[in-house]
C-alpha positions in Angstrom: -0.1 -0.4 -0.3 3.0 2.4 0.9 4.5 1.9 -2.7 1.2 2.5 -4.5 0.4 5.9 -2.4 4.2 6.9 -3.7 3.7 6.1 -7.1 0.4 8.0 -7.1 1.5 11.0 -5.1 1.3 13.3 -8.1 -2.2 12.2 -8.8 -3.5 13.0 -5.4 -2.4 16.3 -5.5 -4.1 17.0 -8.5 -7.5 15.4 -7.1 -6.5 17.6 -3.9 -6.6 20.5 -6.2 -9.5 19.9 -7.7 -11.3 19.1 -4.7 -10.3 22.4 -2.8 -11.8 24.1 -6.0 -14.8 21.9 -5.8 -15.3 22.6 -1.8 -14.8 26.4 -2.2 -17.2 26.9 -5.2 -19.8 24.8 -2.8 -19.4 27.6 -0.3 -17.4 25.9 2.4 -14.2 27.6 3.5 -11.0 25.9 3.7 -9.5 28.3 6.2 -7.3 26.6 7.8 -5.5 27.7 11.5 -2.8 25.7 13.6 -5.6 23.8 15.3 -8.7 23.5 13.0 -9.7 23.5 9.0 -12.9 24.4 7.5 -15.6 22.2 6.2 -14.2 22.8 2.3 -11.0 20.9 3.6 -13.1 17.8 4.7 -15.4 18.3 1.5 -12.9 17.3 -1.1 -12.7 13.8 0.3 -15.7 13.1 2.2 -18.1 14.6 0.1 -20.1 11.9 -2.7 -18.1 11.3 -5.4 -18.6 8.4 -7.8 -19.0 5.4 -5.5 -17.5 7.2 -2.4 -20.2 8.3 0.2 -22.7 6.4 -1.8 -25.3 3.7 -0.1 -26.3 0.6 -1.6 -29.3 2.3 -3.4 -26.9 4.9 -5.5 -27.9 7.7 -3.2 -25.5 10.3 -1.7 -24.7 10.1 2.2 -22.0 13.2 1.7 -21.0 13.8 5.2 -20.5 17.5 4.3 -23.7 17.9 2.6 -25.6 16.3 5.1 -23.8 18.5 8.2 -24.4 21.7 5.9 -28.1 21.4 6.6 -28.2 21.1 10.4 -29.0 23.8 13.4 -25.1 22.7 14.2 -23.8 24.0 11.0 -25.8 27.1 11.3 -25.2 27.5 15.2 -23.4 31.2 14.7 -25.7 32.1 11.9 -29.0 31.3 13.7 -30.7 34.6 14.1 -32.5 33.8 17.1 -29.5 32.9 19.0 -27.9 36.4 18.1 -30.9 38.0 19.2 -30.6 36.4 22.7 -27.4 37.0 23.1 -27.7 40.8 22.3 -30.9 41.0 24.6 -28.6 39.6 27.7 -26.0 41.9 26.7 -28.0 44.8 26.6 -29.6 44.0 29.9 -25.9 43.2 31.8 -23.7 45.7 29.4 -20.8 45.3 32.2 -21.0 41.8 31.3 -20.7 41.8 27.4 -17.5 40.5 27.0 -18.2 37.6 29.3 -21.5 36.9 27.8 -20.3 36.8 24.0 -17.2 34.6 24.7 -19.3 32.2 26.8 -22.1 32.2 23.9 -19.3 31.6 21.2 -17.9 28.7 23.1 -20.3 26.5 21.4 -21.9 28.7 18.7 -18.4 29.8 17.2 -16.1 26.9 18.5 -13.2 26.8 16.4 -12.4 30.7 16.5 -13.0 31.2 20.0 -10.7 28.1 20.8 -8.0 29.2 18.5 -8.1 32.5 20.1 -7.7 30.7 24.0 -4.8 28.9 22.5 -3.1 31.7 20.5 -3.5 34.7 23.1 -5.9 34.0 25.6 -8.7 36.5 26.7 -12.1 36.7 25.4 -13.8 36.4 22.1 -16.0 39.2 21.4 -19.2 38.9 18.8 -17.5 41.5 16.4 -14.2 39.7 16.3 -16.2 36.4 15.6 -17.6 37.8 13.1 -14.5 38.5 10.9 -13.3 35.1 11.6 -13.7 32.8 8.5 -14.2 29.4 10.6 -17.3 31.1 12.8 -19.4 30.9 9.8 -19.5 27.1 10.1 -20.6 26.9 13.3 -19.7 23.7 15.1 -17.6 22.3 12.3 -16.1 19.1 11.5 -12.4 19.3 12.9 -14.1 21.0 16.4 -16.0 17.9 17.0 -13.4 15.3 15.7 -10.6 16.5 17.8 -12.2 16.6 21.2 -10.1 14.5 23.5 -11.9 11.9 25.7 -10.6 13.6 28.6 -13.5 14.2 31.5 -16.3 13.2 29.0 -19.4 12.8 30.7 -18.1 14.5 33.7 -19.3 18.2 34.9 -15.6 19.2 34.1 -16.6 19.1 30.5 -19.8 20.4 30.4 -20.8 24.2 29.6 -18.2 24.0 26.9 -15.3 22.5 28.4 -14.3 20.4 25.4 -10.5 19.6 25.8 -8.7 20.7 22.2 -4.8 19.7 22.2 -2.4 21.2 19.4 -1.5 17.8 18.2 -3.6 17.7 15.2 -5.1 14.4 16.3 -8.6 13.8 14.4 -10.4 11.1 15.8 -13.0 8.6 14.2 -14.7 5.3 15.1 -12.6 3.4 12.6 -9.3 1.4 13.7 -6.2 0.4 10.9 -6.3 4.0 9.7 -4.7 4.8 6.6 -2.8 7.8 8.1 -0.7 9.5 5.2 -3.1 11.0 2.9 -4.5 13.0 5.6 -1.4 13.8 7.2 0.1 15.4 3.7 -3.1 17.1 2.7 -4.4 18.5 6.1 -2.0 17.5 8.3 -4.1 16.0 10.8 -3.4 12.3 11.9 -6.7 10.2 11.9 -7.0 7.8 15.0 -9.2 5.4 16.6 -11.3 7.2 18.9 -14.3 5.4 20.5 -15.9 8.4 22.3 -16.9 10.0 19.4 -19.6 7.3 19.7 -20.6 8.6 23.2 -23.2 10.8 24.6 -20.4 12.4 26.9 -18.9 14.2 23.6 -22.4 15.7 22.8 -22.9 16.7 26.3 -19.5 19.1 26.0 -22.1 21.8 24.6 -25.6 20.5 25.3 -25.0 20.4 29.0 -25.1 24.1 30.1 -25.2 25.8 33.3 -25.6 29.6 33.1 -24.4 32.1 36.1 -26.9 33.2 38.8 -25.7 36.6 39.3 -26.1 38.6 42.5 -27.2 42.1 42.7 -23.5 43.4 42.3 -23.4 40.9 39.2 -21.3 38.6 41.3 -21.8 34.6 40.6 -23.8 33.2 43.4 -24.6 30.0 42.0 -25.4 28.2 38.5 -28.7 27.4 36.8 -29.2 24.1 34.5 -30.0 26.0 31.3 -30.5 22.6 29.3 -29.6 19.1 30.5 -30.5 16.3 27.9 -27.2 14.7 28.6 -28.2 14.7 32.5 -31.6 13.6 31.7 -30.5 10.9 29.1 -28.1 9.4 32.0 -31.1 8.8 34.3 -33.0 6.8 31.9 -33.1 3.0 30.5 -31.5 4.5 27.3 -28.4 5.2 29.4 -28.8 2.1 31.1 -29.3 0.0 27.7 -26.2 1.3 26.3 -28.2 3.8 23.7 -26.3 6.9 23.1 -27.1 10.4 21.4 -25.6 9.5 18.3 -28.0 6.2 17.8 -31.1 8.7 17.5 -29.4 11.6 15.8 -27.0 10.1 13.4 -28.7 7.4 11.3 -26.8 4.3 11.7 -26.0 2.6 7.9 -25.3 -1.1 8.2 -23.5 -1.7 4.6 -20.1 -1.1 3.4 -19.8 2.4 2.6 -16.8 3.9 1.0 -16.1 7.0 3.5 -13.7 8.9 1.4 -12.9 9.6 -2.5 -9.2 9.5 -2.1 -7.3 7.6 -2.3 -9.4 5.9 -4.8 -8.5 2.3 -3.5 -9.6 2.5 -0.2 -11.9 -0.1 1.2 -15.5 0.6 2.3 -16.1 0.5 6.1 -19.0 -0.7 8.1 -20.9 0.5 9.8 -21.6 4.3 8.9 -23.1 7.1 10.7 -24.8 9.5 8.8 -23.9 13.1 9.8 -27.6 14.8 9.6 -27.7 15.7 13.3 -31.3 15.8 13.2 -33.1 17.5 15.8 -37.0 18.8 16.3 -36.1 22.6 15.3 -38.0 22.8 11.8 -38.9 25.9 12.8 -35.8 27.7 12.5 -34.2 25.8 9.7 -37.6 27.3 7.5 -37.1 30.5 8.6 -33.5 30.7 7.6 -34.3 29.4 4.2 -37.0 32.0 3.8 -34.6 35.0 4.7 -31.3 33.4 2.6 -30.3 36.9 1.3 -30.1 38.0 5.3 -28.8 35.2 6.5 -26.7 33.5 4.1 -27.1 30.0 5.2 -24.5 27.2 4.6 -26.6 24.8 2.6 -29.0 25.3 -0.6 -33.0 25.9 -0.3 -33.2 22.0 -1.5 -30.9 20.8 1.2 -32.6 22.6 4.3 -36.0 21.6 3.0 -34.7 17.8 3.4 -33.5 18.8 6.8 -36.7 20.2 7.9 -38.6 16.9 6.6 -36.3 15.1 8.3 -37.0 17.3 11.8 -40.5 16.7 11.5 -40.0 12.9 11.0 -37.9 13.0 14.1 -40.7 14.6 16.1 -43.2 12.0 15.1 -41.5 9.6 16.5 -40.6 11.4 19.7 -44.0 11.1 21.5 -47.1 9.1 21.2 -50.8 10.0 22.5 -53.7 7.4 23.1 -56.9 8.0 24.3 -60.1 6.3 25.7 -63.2 8.1 26.3 -67.1 7.5 26.8 -70.3 9.4 27.6 -72.2 9.4 31.1 -75.2 11.4 30.5 -74.1 15.0 29.9 -70.5 14.4 30.4 -67.7 13.3 28.4 -64.9 11.6 30.0 -61.7 11.4 28.2 -58.4 10.0 29.5 -55.3 10.8 27.5 -52.0 9.2 28.0 -48.9 11.0 26.7 -45.6 8.9 26.6 -42.3 10.2 25.8 -40.5 7.9 23.3 -37.2 9.7 23.5 -34.3 9.5 25.5 -34.2 12.7 27.4 -37.1 14.8 28.7 -39.7 16.0 25.8 -39.4 18.9 24.9 -35.5 19.2 25.9 -32.7 21.8 25.2 -33.5 25.1 25.1 -36.0 26.2 27.9 -38.1 28.3 25.0 -39.6 24.8 23.8 -43.1 23.7 24.6 -45.4 20.9 23.6 -48.8 20.8 24.6 -52.5 18.7 24.1 -54.8 20.2 21.8 -58.6 18.5 22.5 -61.2 19.4 20.4 -64.6 17.6 20.8 -67.2 18.2 17.9 -70.8 17.2 17.8 -72.3 15.2 14.3 -72.5 18.6 12.4 -68.9 19.2 13.2 -69.5 22.1 15.5 -67.1 22.3 18.3 -68.5 21.7 21.8 -65.3 21.7 23.8 -61.9 22.9 22.8 -58.6 23.1 24.8 -55.0 24.2 23.4 -56.0 25.7 20.2 -53.4 28.2 19.3 -53.8 31.8 18.2 -53.3 33.0 15.0 -49.6 34.0 16.0 -49.0 30.5 17.3 -49.6 32.0 20.9 -51.6 30.3 24.0 -51.6 32.2 26.8 -53.7 35.3 27.8 -51.8 38.7 28.1 -51.9 38.5 31.8 -51.2 34.7 32.1 -47.7 34.1 33.5 -48.0 30.5 32.9 -50.6 27.8 32.8 -49.8 25.0 35.6 -49.9 21.6 35.5 -53.2 19.5 35.5 -53.9 16.1 36.6 -57.7 16.7 35.2 -59.0 19.3 32.8 -62.5 20.6 33.0 -62.4 24.1 31.3 -61.3 25.3 28.1 -59.0 28.0 29.5 -57.1 25.0 31.1 -54.4 23.7 29.0 -51.8 21.0 29.4 -48.7 22.3 28.4 -45.3 20.5 28.8 -42.5 23.0 29.5 -39.9 24.4 31.9 -40.7 27.9 33.1 -37.5 30.0 34.4 -37.9 32.1 37.3 -36.1 35.2 38.6 -35.0 35.7 42.2 -38.5 37.6 42.9 -40.2 34.2 41.7 -41.7 35.7 38.6 -41.4 34.0 35.0 -38.4 35.2 32.8 -37.2 34.5 29.2 -33.9 36.0 30.0 -31.0 33.3 30.7 -29.1 35.5 33.3 -32.2 36.6 35.0 -32.9 32.9 35.6 -32.3 31.6 39.3 -34.6 28.4 39.3 -37.4 26.7 37.4 -40.9 27.5 38.6 -42.2 24.7 36.6 -40.7 21.5 35.0 -43.3 19.1 33.7 -41.6 17.9 30.4 -42.3 14.5 29.9 -39.3 12.1 31.5 -37.7 9.6 29.3 -38.6 6.3 30.3 -36.6 4.7 33.5 -36.9 8.2 34.9 -36.7 7.8 38.7 -38.8 9.8 41.6 -35.4 11.0 43.2 -33.0 12.7 40.7 -30.2 15.4 40.8 -31.7 18.8 41.5 -30.7 20.0 38.0 -33.3 17.6 36.2 -36.2 17.3 39.0 -39.8 17.7 38.0 -40.9 21.1 39.4 -44.4 22.5 40.1 -47.6 20.6 40.4 -46.5 17.7 38.2 -44.7 16.7 41.5 -48.1 15.7 43.3 -49.4 14.0 40.4 -49.8 10.1 40.7 -50.5 10.1 37.1 -47.1 12.0 36.0 -44.1 9.5 35.0 -45.8 6.4 37.1 -43.2 3.7 38.2 -40.5 5.8 35.7 -42.9 4.6 32.8 -42.3 8.6 31.2 -46.1 9.0 30.7 -48.6 11.3 31.7 -52.2 10.8 32.0 -54.7 13.6 31.7 -58.4 13.0 32.5 -60.7 15.6 30.7 -64.4 15.9 32.3 -66.3 18.0 29.6 -69.5 19.2 30.4 -71.8 18.7 27.1 -75.0 20.6 28.3 -77.9 19.7 26.3 -75.5 18.3 23.3 -77.0 14.8 21.8 -75.7 12.3 19.1 -72.6 10.9 18.2 -69.2 12.8 19.2 -65.9 12.9 17.6 -62.9 14.1 19.8 -59.5 14.7 18.5 -56.6 15.1 20.5 -53.2 16.1 19.2 -49.9 16.5 20.7 -48.2 19.5 19.3 -44.6 21.3 19.5 -43.4 24.7 19.1 -39.4 25.1 19.3 -40.0 29.1 19.3 -43.6 30.4 21.2 -44.2 33.9 20.6 -44.4 34.6 24.1 -41.1 33.8 24.6 -39.8 35.8 22.2 -41.8 38.8 22.6 -39.5 40.4 24.8 -37.0 40.5 22.0 -39.4 43.5 20.5 -38.4 45.9 23.6 -34.6 45.5 23.2 -34.4 47.2 19.6 -31.0 46.1 19.1 -29.8 44.8 15.4 -30.0 41.6 15.8 -33.3 41.4 17.9 -34.9 44.0 15.0 -33.7 41.4 12.2 -35.0 38.5 14.0 -38.4 40.0 14.7 -38.9 40.9 11.5 -38.4 37.5 10.2 -40.4 35.9 12.9 -43.0 38.2 11.8 -43.5 36.9 8.7 -42.8 33.0 9.6 -45.6 30.6 9.7 -46.0 29.9 13.1 -48.3 26.8 12.6 -46.8 24.4 15.8 -45.8 21.0 14.6 -48.0 18.0 15.5 -46.0 15.2 16.7 -49.1 12.7 17.1 -52.8 12.9 16.9 -55.8 10.3 17.5 -59.4 10.6 16.8 -62.1 9.2 19.0 -65.5 8.4 17.8 -68.3 8.1 20.5 -71.2 6.9 20.6 -74.2 7.7 23.2 -73.2 6.0 26.3 -70.8 3.3 25.2 -67.0 2.9 26.1 -65.1 3.3 22.6 -61.6 2.2 21.4 -59.3 4.9 19.5 -58.7 5.3 15.7 -55.1 6.7 15.4 -53.0 8.6 12.7 -49.9 6.2 14.6 -49.0 3.4 16.7 -50.5 2.6 19.7 -48.1 3.0 22.9 -45.8 0.4 23.4 
């Protein structure tokens, strides 16, 4: 093999040059620093070319094409993130450098890590905008260079990933052909089994923000997002199922993972770099405002990623319902099951899911409705701080909303991360196997703590009883129960209207024009005859 490589050195150099031109033309930078290289450097080998990065059906499984349409690729360009960071800075101007540097740790990790390595100090947002590698958000050479040091432990959380100046690049395969990558990009590929474990993701997806005192001193830490800790307390962790198993499609077939050298043998299994989540809303928003946002992917790639996000959401939870009529009362028992390996919804505290229940008579007229979103996607009245958790619902104004509600030091709801000191409510659906006693960072909060139908025996379910007064309504009824989801609720971003910063104005302009229709996770329909128990007809599978 070494002899073949020497004989083909000039051939490889020509292919390298052609690949570089292709990568740059595709909008991916090959900018290189002492620690990092842009995705353009990766694309000229790890993009679909001929038989490389092609599955058994002939379809592309390009690593860079899958990645470039994701929220990870757009971590720095995400207009909501920019607006939220700006709002935090304007609320705490004395902490501007700290806030920006902290946010950039995971939203522009390559230039931020490079600065820390070169000269130390905090990276500003203005400086990051000038750094070519910032535009790629969470790029290839960031994740694949993270050392196994302290992964899965608190020392690695909140952006404390370990990057060393050794130009080691880790992957899931052993017996690696090192010379092509060493010669082209000065990286040495090595087996790194830690790229397949949840602790790698936890470096940024377990985030604690500081709790500030009256003089801006740090007096504690607030668990802003904790999917890793939630997973760690679940059956998924106990059964060895990691983040990558759900968010990176696994192909159990031989895949040629690089177009160069041409004689490289296929590897198996292969993990697609789709990093699929549930944030279809932001991907659509960026695609619609491509001229302003300058996304890293084409409209077609973004649309494909949106479809994948919606499919992922449809696999995240299930609804089951049974109902019967007793004289003038309709009794519905609705059970929602979390099928994800962490709480649902999880991640940023803005996200929420809720039950939309509508009962109609034989002529289609609404008899009862709870949880119908407004034209702007809103759920709460102007004067409503938040909706409590319910075990039983009897009025249309009561809505079962699964969410985490941040509270400030005075116990008021806040959407400001640096104002948050505790959770006033957290009734997000736990993953299966989630115990009653857990670390305070991931504990259930609010009325759900006393609801015996919430996560009984660690099943990751919630049962809600609807007792509906039918009045004089007669005849058969149809009840539709839908679990809806929003990654960006209008109530959560309304405060950005008053910030009047550049990023906030831009985002709110985009948001006002956006389609705010909630995503439907799962839906079932019951046909209810007079006084007879009924079985559900469902748009999906029954609960396991």
